[in-house]
DRENMARGU-759827 format. One record per residue: z, x, y of N, C-alpha, C, O in turn; residue in one letter. Coordinates in steps of 0.1 Angstrom, whole numbers. Atoms other than C-alpha are relative to their C-alpha. Layout:
BEGIN
   n.w   n.u   n.v  ca.w  ca.u  ca.v   c.w   c.u   c.v   o.w   o.u   o.v residuo
     Z     X     Y     Z     X     Y     Z     X     Y     Z     X     Y       A
...
//
This chain:
BEGIN
   n.w   n.u   n.v  ca.w  ca.u  ca.v   c.w   c.u   c.v   o.w   o.u   o.v residuo
    -3     9    11   865   863  1238     6     9   -12     1    20   -15       M
    -7    -8    11   887   874  1209    -9     0   -12   -15    -9   -16       N
     8    -2    12   870   888  1179     4    -9   -12    -5   -13   -20       F
    -4     8    12   891   869  1154    -5   -15     2    -7   -21    -9       S
     5    14    -1   880   835  1169   -14    -1    -5   -18   -10   -11       I
    14     0     4   844   845  1163    -1     1   -16    -9    -6   -22       I
    -1    -1    14   853   854  1127     4   -13    -6    -1   -17   -16       L
    -4    13     5   871   821  1122   -12   -10     0   -14   -17   -10       Y
    12     9    -1   839   802  1133   -10     4   -10   -15    -5   -17       I
    10    -4    10   816   823  1112     4    -3   -14    -4    -9   -22       I
    -5     2    13   837   821  1081     1   -15    -4     0   -19   -15       F
    -1    14     2   842   784  1085   -14    -6    -3   -15   -14   -12       T
    13     5     3   805   778  1086    -5     6   -14   -12    -1   -21       F
     4    -6    13   800   802  1056     7    -8   -11     0   -11   -22       V
    -8     8    10   827   783  1037    -6   -14    -2    -7   -19   -13       A
     6    14     0   811   749  1046   -14     1    -8   -17    -8   -15       A
    13    -1     8   777   762  1033     3     2   -15    -4    -4   -23       Y
    -4    -2    14   793   773  1001     5   -12    -7     1   -15   -18       G
    -6    13     5   812   741   996   -10   -11    -2    -9   -20   -10       I
    10    11     1   781   720  1002    -7     1   -13   -14    -9   -17       S
     6    -1    12   768   732   969     8    -6   -12     3    -7   -23       G
    -9     6    10   797   716   950    -3   -15    -1    -4   -22     9       I
     1    14     3   791   682   934    13    -6    -1    20    -4   -12       N
   -14     6     0   822   662   942     0   -14    -7    10   -20    -8       F
     1    13     7   810   631   922    10    -1   -12    15   -11   -15       N
    -9     1    11   832   641   893    14     0     4    23    -4    -4       G
   -14     0    -5   863   644   914     4   -12     8    16   -16     9       F
    -3    11    -9   860   615   938    -4   -13    -6   -14   -14   -13       I
     3    14     5   861   578   930   -13    -5     6   -17    -1    17       K
    12     6    -5   830   558   934     3    -8    13    13   -15    14       K
    -2     7   -12   826   544   969     9     7    10    12     1    21       G
    -9    -7    -9   848   570   986    -7    12     5    -3    24     4       H
     8   -11    -5   821   591  1002     6     6    12     5    19    14       D
    -7    -6   -12   840   595  1035    11     9    -4    13    20     2       K
   -11    -8     4   870   609  1017    -6    13    -6     1    24    -4       E
     6   -12     5   847   634   999    -4     9    11    -3    22    10       A
     4    -8   -11   833   646  1032    12     6     8    11    17    12       K
   -12    -5    -6   868   649  1047     6    11    -8    10    22    -3       V
    -5   -10     9   879   669  1017    -8    13     1    -3    24     2       L
     8   -11    -1   849   692  1020     2     7    14     2    19    14       A
    -2    -6   -13   856   697  1057    14     7     0    15    18     6       M
   -13    -7     1   893   705  1051     0    12    -8     6    23    -4       V
     2   -12     9   884   729  1023    -7    11     8    -4    23     6       L
     8   -10    -7   859   746  1046     9     7    11     9    19    12       S
    -9    -6   -10   885   751  1074    11     9    -7    13    20    -2       F
   -10    -8     7   911   763  1049    -6    13    -6     0    24    -4       A
     6   -12     5   887   787  1032    -4    10    11    -3    22     9       L
     4    -9   -11   874   800  1065    12     7     6    11    19    10       G
   -13    -6    -4   910   806  1076     4    12    -9     8    23    -4       Y
    -4   -10     9   918   825  1045    -9    12    -1    -4    23    -2       L
     9   -11     0   887   846  1045     2     9    13     1    21    12       L
    -2    -8   -12   893   856  1081    13     8     0    13    20     4       T
   -13    -7     1   929   865  1075    -1    12    -9     4    22    -7       K
     2   -10     9   919   885  1045    -8    12     6    -4    24     5       F
     8   -10    -6   892   904  1064     8     8    11     7    20    12       L
    -7    -6   -10   914   911  1094    11     9    -6    14    20    -1       L
   -11    -8     6   943   923  1072    -6    12    -8    -1    23    -7       E
     7   -11     7   919   944  1051    -5    11    10    -3    23     7       F
     5   -10   -10   904   961  1082    12     7     6    12    19     8       V
   -12    -7    -6   939   968  1096     6     9   -10    12    20    -6       S
    -5    -9    10   950   983  1063    -8    13    -2    -3    24    -4       L
     9   -12     2   920  1006  1060     0     9    12    -3    21    11       T
    -1    -8   -12   924  1018  1096    13     9     0    13    19     6       T
   -13    -7     0   960  1029  1089    -1    12    -9     4    23    -6       I
     1   -10    10   951  1050  1059    -9    11     4   -11    21    -3       V
//
């Protein structure tokens, strides 16, 4: 199994855990709970992707130097 896939999964869960602490009531209209959950899920995937790309790029840069 590819190491980057494992990192994507780990960082997606870490991002979801971090985003779960945000209170979306100020951003989302009343009665739109499903949309808030979808937004949190999309943000978790995006943040997990960005964190993984950052870590992989950072490791590849430090191995070159």
